[in-house]
N, CA, C and O atoms as a GROMACS GRO file, in nm:
protein
  356
    1MET      N    1   0.610  -0.479  -1.387
    1MET     CA    2   0.629  -0.524  -1.246
    1MET      C    3   0.813  -0.442  -1.200
    1MET      O    4   0.857  -0.380  -1.104
    2GLN      N    5   0.892  -0.512  -1.386
    2GLN     CA    6   0.985  -0.476  -1.316
    2GLN      C    7   1.051  -0.265  -1.272
    2GLN      O    8   1.118  -0.208  -1.186
    3PHE      N    9   0.975  -0.231  -1.394
    3PHE     CA   10   0.938  -0.109  -1.368
    3PHE      C   11   0.928  -0.057  -1.232
    3PHE      O   12   0.980   0.048  -1.194
    4GLU      N   13   0.849  -0.147  -1.152
    4GLU     CA   14   0.849  -0.078  -1.017
    4GLU      C   15   0.938  -0.069  -0.918
    4GLU      O   16   0.951   0.019  -0.833
    5ARG      N   17   1.032  -0.222  -0.943
    5ARG     CA   18   1.095  -0.248  -0.880
    5ARG      C   19   1.243  -0.158  -0.914
    5ARG      O   20   1.332  -0.146  -0.829
    6ASP      N   21   1.250  -0.102  -1.046
    6ASP     CA   22   1.341   0.001  -1.050
    6ASP      C   23   1.338   0.114  -1.069
    6ASP      O   24   1.424   0.172  -1.136
    7PHE      N   25   1.215   0.188  -0.999
    7PHE     CA   26   1.159   0.294  -0.984
    7PHE      C   27   1.186   0.321  -0.876
    7PHE      O   28   1.225   0.436  -0.858
    8VAL      N   29   1.179   0.228  -0.756
    8VAL     CA   30   1.216   0.197  -0.633
    8VAL      C   31   1.392   0.214  -0.568
    8VAL      O   32   1.450   0.260  -0.470
    9LYS      N   33   1.415   0.161  -0.663
    9LYS     CA   34   1.585   0.132  -0.669
    9LYS      C   35   1.668   0.259  -0.710
    9LYS      O   36   1.787   0.280  -0.686
   10ALA      N   37   1.572   0.344  -0.784
   10ALA     CA   38   1.650   0.450  -0.830
   10ALA      C   39   1.584   0.556  -0.694
   10ALA      O   40   1.675   0.627  -0.651
   11GLY      N   41   1.504   0.570  -0.650
   11GLY     CA   42   1.470   0.631  -0.516
   11GLY      C   43   1.366   0.720  -0.512
   11GLY      O   44   1.359   0.816  -0.435
   12GLY      N   45   1.260   0.680  -0.618
   12GLY     CA   46   1.112   0.678  -0.626
   12GLY      C   47   1.045   0.632  -0.492
   12GLY      O   48   1.070   0.559  -0.397
   13LEU      N   49   0.942   0.718  -0.541
   13LEU     CA   50   0.870   0.702  -0.414
   13LEU      C   51   0.717   0.620  -0.430
   13LEU      O   52   0.621   0.697  -0.424
   14LEU      N   53   0.687   0.492  -0.448
   14LEU     CA   54   0.630   0.400  -0.544
   14LEU      C   55   0.507   0.381  -0.469
   14LEU      O   56   0.508   0.308  -0.369
   15LEU      N   57   0.368   0.460  -0.520
   15LEU     CA   58   0.237   0.449  -0.418
   15LEU      C   59   0.187   0.349  -0.476
   15LEU      O   60   0.236   0.276  -0.562
   16SER      N   61   0.040   0.347  -0.402
   16SER     CA   62  -0.037   0.219  -0.436
   16SER      C   63  -0.186   0.297  -0.422
   16SER      O   64  -0.210   0.395  -0.352
   17GLY      N   65  -0.269   0.233  -0.501
   17GLY     CA   66  -0.419   0.270  -0.446
   17GLY      C   67  -0.482   0.284  -0.580
   17GLY      O   68  -0.408   0.308  -0.676
   18GLU      N   69  -0.616   0.272  -0.599
   18GLU     CA   70  -0.738   0.215  -0.686
   18GLU      C   71  -0.731   0.385  -0.741
   18GLU      O   72  -0.688   0.492  -0.697
   19ASP      N   73  -0.809   0.327  -0.880
   19ASP     CA   74  -0.802   0.416  -0.970
   19ASP      C   75  -0.956   0.449  -1.025
   19ASP      O   76  -0.993   0.452  -1.142
   20PRO      N   77  -1.046   0.477  -0.886
   20PRO     CA   78  -1.221   0.451  -0.990
   20PRO      C   79  -1.238   0.516  -1.112
   20PRO      O   80  -1.169   0.614  -1.137
   21THR      N   81  -1.305   0.481  -1.178
   21THR     CA   82  -1.339   0.510  -1.320
   21THR      C   83  -1.504   0.572  -1.333
   21THR      O   84  -1.566   0.593  -1.438
   22GLY      N   85  -1.551   0.593  -1.198
   22GLY     CA   86  -1.733   0.637  -1.163
   22GLY      C   87  -1.822   0.546  -1.170
   22GLY      O   88  -1.919   0.543  -1.094
   23TYR      N   89  -1.793   0.438  -1.289
   23TYR     CA   90  -1.910   0.368  -1.319
   23TYR      C   91  -1.917   0.243  -1.243
   23TYR      O   92  -1.980   0.153  -1.298
   24GLY      N   93  -1.871   0.222  -1.137
   24GLY     CA   94  -1.899   0.175  -1.025
   24GLY      C   95  -1.792  -0.009  -0.990
   24GLY      O   96  -1.824  -0.097  -0.910
   25GLY      N   97  -1.655  -0.006  -1.098
   25GLY     CA   98  -1.597  -0.079  -1.153
   25GLY      C   99  -1.523  -0.114  -1.068
   25GLY      O  100  -1.466  -0.219  -1.095
   26VAL      N  101  -1.498  -0.069  -0.974
   26VAL     CA  102  -1.413  -0.057  -0.834
   26VAL      C  103  -1.436  -0.089  -0.728
   26VAL      O  104  -1.530  -0.020  -0.689
   27LEU      N  105  -1.400  -0.164  -0.643
   27LEU     CA  106  -1.455  -0.233  -0.562
   27LEU      C  107  -1.404  -0.194  -0.416
   27LEU      O  108  -1.297  -0.254  -0.402
   28ALA      N  109  -1.431  -0.128  -0.313
   28ALA     CA  110  -1.373  -0.079  -0.251
   28ALA      C  111  -1.305  -0.213  -0.173
   28ALA      O  112  -1.361  -0.322  -0.170
   29GLY      N  113  -1.145  -0.176  -0.096
   29GLY     CA  114  -1.100  -0.274  -0.061
   29GLY      C  115  -1.021  -0.325  -0.102
   29GLY      O  116  -0.902  -0.332  -0.072
   30PHE      N  117  -1.108  -0.390  -0.218
   30PHE     CA  118  -1.064  -0.511  -0.315
   30PHE      C  119  -0.934  -0.491  -0.373
   30PHE      O  120  -0.831  -0.555  -0.350
   31GLY      N  121  -0.955  -0.381  -0.461
   31GLY     CA  122  -0.843  -0.323  -0.517
   31GLY      C  123  -0.792  -0.284  -0.443
   31GLY      O  124  -0.887  -0.319  -0.373
   32ASP      N  125  -0.690  -0.211  -0.336
   32ASP     CA  126  -0.588  -0.255  -0.233
   32ASP      C  127  -0.538  -0.328  -0.174
   32ASP      O  128  -0.432  -0.319  -0.113
   33GLN      N  129  -0.616  -0.419  -0.184
   33GLN     CA  130  -0.575  -0.557  -0.152
   33GLN      C  131  -0.489  -0.680  -0.257
   33GLN      O  132  -0.398  -0.753  -0.218
   34ARG      N  133  -0.535  -0.676  -0.364
   34ARG     CA  134  -0.483  -0.707  -0.539
   34ARG      C  135  -0.334  -0.621  -0.551
   34ARG      O  136  -0.222  -0.668  -0.572
   35GLN      N  137  -0.363  -0.516  -0.536
   35GLN     CA  138  -0.214  -0.431  -0.571
   35GLN      C  139  -0.140  -0.436  -0.444
   35GLN      O  140  -0.038  -0.369  -0.463
   36THR      N  141  -0.142  -0.481  -0.328
   36THR     CA  142  -0.036  -0.519  -0.264
   36THR      C  143  -0.002  -0.677  -0.250
   36THR      O  144   0.074  -0.725  -0.165
   37GLU      N  145  -0.080  -0.753  -0.358
   37GLU     CA  146  -0.027  -0.862  -0.397
   37GLU      C  147   0.045  -0.862  -0.503
   37GLU      O  148   0.158  -0.909  -0.514
   38LEU      N  149  -0.019  -0.810  -0.585
   38LEU     CA  150   0.104  -0.756  -0.696
   38LEU      C  151   0.220  -0.752  -0.688
   38LEU      O  152   0.310  -0.814  -0.745
   39LEU      N  153   0.215  -0.593  -0.535
   39LEU     CA  154   0.380  -0.578  -0.559
   39LEU      C  155   0.426  -0.717  -0.495
   39LEU      O  156   0.533  -0.762  -0.536
   40VAL      N  157   0.351  -0.793  -0.393
   40VAL     CA  158   0.476  -0.888  -0.397
   40VAL      C  159   0.527  -1.029  -0.488
   40VAL      O  160   0.639  -1.080  -0.496
   41GLU      N  161   0.403  -1.067  -0.550
   41GLU     CA  162   0.435  -1.087  -0.711
   41GLU      C  163   0.576  -0.994  -0.806
   41GLU      O  164   0.653  -1.033  -0.894
   42ALA      N  165   0.562  -0.870  -0.745
   42ALA     CA  166   0.671  -0.776  -0.851
   42ALA      C  167   0.847  -0.807  -0.778
   42ALA      O  168   0.952  -0.762  -0.821
   43GLY      N  169   0.827  -0.898  -0.660
   43GLY     CA  170   0.949  -0.896  -0.591
   43GLY      C  171   0.972  -0.833  -0.489
   43GLY      O  172   1.078  -0.835  -0.426
   44PHE      N  173   0.847  -0.754  -0.456
   44PHE     CA  174   0.857  -0.684  -0.230
   44PHE      C  175   0.829  -0.793  -0.204
   44PHE      O  176   0.758  -0.885  -0.244
   45THR      N  177   0.944  -0.753  -0.074
   45THR     CA  178   0.852  -0.840   0.044
   45THR      C  179   0.710  -0.816   0.085
   45THR      O  180   0.653  -0.731   0.015
   46PRO      N  181   0.641  -0.866   0.177
   46PRO     CA  182   0.518  -0.856   0.169
   46PRO      C  183   0.555  -0.719   0.302
   46PRO      O  184   0.465  -0.641   0.270
   47LEU      N  185   0.606  -0.671   0.387
   47LEU     CA  186   0.661  -0.549   0.475
   47LEU      C  187   0.669  -0.434   0.346
   47LEU      O  188   0.620  -0.321   0.344
   48GLU      N  189   0.726  -0.485   0.272
   48GLU     CA  190   0.764  -0.374   0.200
   48GLU      C  191   0.662  -0.308   0.121
   48GLU      O  192   0.660  -0.188   0.094
   49ALA      N  193   0.535  -0.439   0.070
   49ALA     CA  194   0.423  -0.375  -0.018
   49ALA      C  195   0.335  -0.332   0.104
   49ALA      O  196   0.261  -0.242   0.063
   50ILE      N  197   0.316  -0.352   0.212
   50ILE     CA  198   0.269  -0.299   0.286
   50ILE      C  199   0.252  -0.159   0.339
   50ILE      O  200   0.157  -0.085   0.362
   51HIS      N  201   0.408  -0.151   0.351
   51HIS     CA  202   0.475   0.017   0.358
   51HIS      C  203   0.416   0.089   0.217
   51HIS      O  204   0.338   0.178   0.250
   52ILE      N  205   0.427   0.079   0.099
   52ILE     CA  206   0.398   0.107  -0.014
   52ILE      C  207   0.277   0.133  -0.014
   52ILE      O  208   0.240   0.226  -0.086
   53ALA      N  209   0.210   0.083   0.041
   53ALA     CA  210   0.017   0.059   0.007
   53ALA      C  211  -0.016   0.142   0.150
   53ALA      O  212  -0.136   0.140   0.174
   54THR      N  213   0.056   0.207   0.238
   54THR     CA  214  -0.002   0.263   0.350
   54THR      C  215   0.096   0.386   0.379
   54THR      O  216   0.051   0.488   0.326
   55GLN      N  217   0.203   0.404   0.438
   55GLN     CA  218   0.334   0.519   0.473
   55GLN      C  219   0.342   0.547   0.328
   55GLN      O  220   0.238   0.596   0.284
   56ASN      N  221   0.436   0.530   0.242
   56ASN     CA  222   0.419   0.619   0.134
   56ASN      C  223   0.312   0.705   0.079
   56ASN      O  224   0.345   0.822   0.058
   57GLY      N  225   0.143   0.657   0.039
   57GLY     CA  226   0.055   0.733   0.030
   57GLY      C  227   0.046   0.817   0.141
   57GLY      O  228  -0.040   0.896   0.103
   58ALA      N  229   0.076   0.847   0.241
   58ALA     CA  230   0.047   0.939   0.334
   58ALA      C  231   0.165   1.039   0.323
   58ALA      O  232   0.137   1.159   0.320
   59GLU      N  233   0.343   0.985   0.314
   59GLU     CA  234   0.418   1.081   0.264
   59GLU      C  235   0.381   1.172   0.172
   59GLU      O  236   0.403   1.292   0.194
   60PHE      N  237   0.322   1.132   0.057
   60PHE     CA  238   0.311   1.161  -0.045
   60PHE      C  239   0.240   1.298  -0.100
   60PHE      O  240   0.263   1.382  -0.186
   61LEU      N  241   0.086   1.259   0.057
   61LEU     CA  242   0.012   1.335   0.083
   61LEU      C  243   0.042   1.488   0.139
   61LEU      O  244  -0.015   1.592   0.106
   62GLY      N  245   0.176   1.463   0.255
   62GLY     CA  246   0.229   1.572   0.293
   62GLY      C  247   0.094   1.520   0.480
   62GLY      O  248   0.037   1.596   0.558
   63GLU      N  249   0.097   1.413   0.476
   63GLU     CA  250   0.002   1.379   0.623
   63GLU      C  251   0.080   1.311   0.702
   63GLU      O  252   0.083   1.329   0.824
   64GLY      N  253   0.165   1.210   0.629
   64GLY     CA  254   0.250   1.119   0.706
   64GLY      C  255   0.232   1.184   0.875
   64GLY      O  256   0.149   1.114   0.930
   65ASP      N  257   0.279   1.284   0.962
   65ASP     CA  258   0.260   1.320   1.080
   65ASP      C  259   0.102   1.312   1.090
   65ASP      O  260   0.079   1.426   1.129
   66ARG      N  261   0.016   1.270   1.082
   66ARG     CA  262  -0.130   1.245   1.069
   66ARG      C  263  -0.152   1.064   1.076
   66ARG      O  264  -0.152   0.986   1.171
   67ILE      N  265  -0.166   1.049   0.959
   67ILE     CA  266  -0.196   0.919   0.907
   67ILE      C  267  -0.053   0.829   0.859
   67ILE      O  268   0.058   0.880   0.870
   68GLY      N  269  -0.069   0.725   0.819
   68GLY     CA  270   0.016   0.660   0.735
   68GLY      C  271   0.071   0.534   0.857
   68GLY      O  272   0.035   0.425   0.811
   69THR      N  273   0.106   0.524   0.923
   69THR     CA  274   0.139   0.442   1.036
   69THR      C  275   0.053   0.404   1.150
   69THR      O  276  -0.058   0.454   1.167
   70LEU      N  277   0.117   0.295   1.246
   70LEU     CA  278   0.027   0.280   1.367
   70LEU      C  279   0.129   0.351   1.452
   70LEU      O  280   0.232   0.303   1.498
   71THR      N  281   0.079   0.480   1.467
   71THR     CA  282   0.152   0.533   1.601
   71THR      C  283   0.039   0.580   1.724
   71THR      O  284  -0.082   0.563   1.734
   72ALA      N  285   0.131   0.642   1.802
   72ALA     CA  286   0.011   0.676   1.887
   72ALA      C  287  -0.010   0.825   1.862
   72ALA      O  288   0.075   0.912   1.843
   73GLY      N  289  -0.133   0.834   1.865
   73GLY     CA  290  -0.176   0.990   1.798
   73GLY      C  291  -0.206   1.030   1.657
   73GLY      O  292  -0.225   1.143   1.613
   74LYS      N  293  -0.207   0.900   1.588
   74LYS     CA  294  -0.251   0.905   1.473
   74LYS      C  295  -0.346   0.855   1.472
   74LYS      O  296  -0.382   0.771   1.554
   75ARG      N  297  -0.415   0.900   1.371
   75ARG     CA  298  -0.562   0.830   1.314
   75ARG      C  299  -0.526   0.719   1.232
   75ARG      O  300  -0.412   0.716   1.186
   76ALA      N  301  -0.620   0.613   1.201
   76ALA     CA  302  -0.606   0.497   1.146
   76ALA      C  303  -0.696   0.403   1.136
   76ALA      O  304  -0.717   0.350   1.245
   77ASP      N  305  -0.791   0.336   1.006
   77ASP     CA  306  -0.864   0.249   0.999
   77ASP      C  307  -0.780   0.081   1.021
   77ASP      O  308  -0.664   0.063   0.984
   78LEU      N  309  -0.839   0.007   1.066
   78LEU     CA  310  -0.770  -0.101   1.117
   78LEU      C  311  -0.838  -0.216   1.039
   78LEU      O  312  -0.951  -0.185   1.000
   79VAL      N  313  -0.801  -0.338   1.007
   79VAL     CA  314  -0.884  -0.470   0.879
   79VAL      C  315  -0.782  -0.541   1.065
   79VAL      O  316  -0.670  -0.523   1.111
   80VAL      N  317  -0.911  -0.623   1.113
   80VAL     CA  318  -0.835  -0.776   1.165
   80VAL      C  319  -0.870  -0.846   1.081
   80VAL      O  320  -0.981  -0.842   1.028
   81ILE      N  321  -0.759  -0.942   1.046
   81ILE     CA  322  -0.693  -1.082   0.985
   81ILE      C  323  -0.693  -1.223   1.043
   81ILE      O  324  -0.721  -1.238   1.162
   82ASN      N  325  -0.672  -1.294   0.991
   82ASN     CA  326  -0.692  -1.441   1.079
   82ASN      C  327  -0.507  -1.492   0.976
   82ASN      O  328  -0.510  -1.570   0.880
   83GLY      N  329  -0.406  -1.443   1.014
   83GLY     CA  330  -0.275  -1.460   0.937
   83GLY      C  331  -0.145  -1.327   0.969
   83GLY      O  332  -0.137  -1.225   1.038
   84ASP      N  333  -0.094  -1.371   0.912
   84ASP     CA  334   0.010  -1.246   0.926
   84ASP      C  335   0.065  -1.198   0.796
   84ASP      O  336   0.138  -1.256   0.716
   85PRO      N  337   0.021  -1.092   0.793
   85PRO     CA  338  -0.002  -1.030   0.623
   85PRO      C  339   0.150  -0.998   0.651
   85PRO      O  340   0.199  -1.034   0.544
   86SER      N  341   0.274  -0.946   0.742
   86SER     CA  342   0.392  -0.939   0.707
   86SER      C  343   0.511  -1.078   0.623
   86SER      O  344   0.610  -1.076   0.550
   87ARG      N  345   0.420  -1.185   0.694
   87ARG     CA  346   0.504  -1.297   0.622
   87ARG      C  347   0.402  -1.358   0.468
   87ARG      O  348   0.446  -1.425   0.375
   88LYS      N  349   0.296  -1.319   0.481
   88LYS     CA  350   0.220  -1.404   0.332
   88LYS      C  351   0.140  -1.295   0.339
   88LYS      O  352   0.090  -1.257   0.444
   89ILE      N  353   0.123  -1.237   0.224
   89ILE     CA  354  -0.020  -1.115   0.217
   89ILE      C  355  -0.112  -1.199   0.125
   89ILE      O  356  -0.223  -1.156   0.092
   0.00000   0.00000   0.00000
C-alpha cells in the first residue's frame, strides 16, 4: 500500500482493475469495488480512489475524451447506490 502512495506522489498514473484468470475466480464488479476500498485503506481519499478507478484507466487507454468521467457527450455505465461514496467507500 505504501508503494502505491509513493508511486502516485512520484507522478505515476496508478490504475485499478481486475485481472481475470479465465477459470471464473473473478466476480465482475466485486473486484473493482474491493480494489477501490483497498485504495482508501492505503491512504487515498475516497475521491482519489474513485478517480484512480475511473478516469486514470480511461486516460491510460487513450480514451479520456470518450469515457472515464461523467461529462456531457461521454459514454458511461452508472451504478445507483444508497450513500455517498465520495465520503465513505
